[in-house]
N, C-alpha and C positions, 0 to 999 in steps of 0.2 A: 506495500500498500501506500503511496508518496504522500512526502509532506505535504507536497500542493493541494493531491485530493483532498483533504485531512484540514486543510488552511480554510479552501471555497465551500467545502459541508459545513463546515464553521460559521463563515460567513454569511452562507444565505438561511441555516439557521437561525442565526442571530436577528437577520432581517424579518424573519417569518414571527420570530417571539416577540420582534417589536409592535409588527402587525396585530397580532392577535392579540396582546394587552391593550393597544388603542382601542379595537374593534371591541373586547368585552365592556370597556368603560366605557364607551357610546351604545353599547345594549344595555348597558345595566343603570348608567347615569345621563345618558344622553336625553335632546330635548324629545320633546314627543308632537314637533311639529312637523307639516310636510318638507317633506325636501326638495317638492316638485308638482305645487297644488293643482297647476295644470294637466298634469298625466289623467291618460286612461283610469290606473289605480293606482292614486295618491300613496305613497308610504312616509311613513316617517323616519327619523333619523336613525330610532333604535331597531326597526323591522328591517332596513337595509342594512345596518351593522351586522346583523345575524343571517343576512343572506349571504351578507359577502363572508361568515364566517362559514358559512355552508360550502362557498364555492373556493374555498381554500384550504379544504378537509384534503383533499388527495395529493395535494403541493407539499403542504405543510408533514404532512405523514410520511412522503417522500424524504425529504429536507430529515426528521427527525430520524429514521431508519440510517440513510447516509451518516450522521453522525451518531449513533448507535456503531456500526459496523467502523467506520476509519477513525475514529477513537477506541477501538476496542475496550467499550465496556463490560463484557462477556468477561475479559479475565481481569477485574479490578474488583478491589475489597466493598461492598454495600451494594453490588448491584443490582438488587431490586429496587433501593431508594433509589439510583441514576437512572435507573431504569422507567419507572415513574416520572421523575422529574423531568427526562428530556421530551418524555411521549404526551406531557401534560397538554404542553397548545395541541397535539395532535387531535390528543380525546375529546378537549373543547370544540375543535373543529369538527369530528364525526359526528358528535351528538349534536349537533348544530342540524347537520346535512342528516343522522337520522328520523331527527323530529320533523325536518321539511319532508322530506321523504312519508314518514308517516303519515300524517297532515293530506299530503297527496291521496296516498293510498286509502285513507281511510273515506275522506271525500268521492273519491269513486266508486269506493262499495257503498256508500249514500245514496250515490244518483242511481243507482242500478238496483238497490232495493226501495 
């Protein structure tokens, strides 16, 4: 494993974590104003942040896996704790994506019944 791949994966992961933290803050504490009130389906800033978290789930999980692999976390002490801390932003994004998928599936099932 090259050192440059490790550095690049750490930088990409750091940028992803900063984006996840900012979007989580907007989703929890953001304004309830419409981002674009003239849109066909106006969404608030909180809803948009939640949607963007779900869109970023796959890239964030890929960045988490790259950091886990290139930093050799498997061979260190406290690997369970480090695994949870490294994958926490990916789990947050994944939970948002699963929630949106669940809402869409429930809506489709409700429309057929």
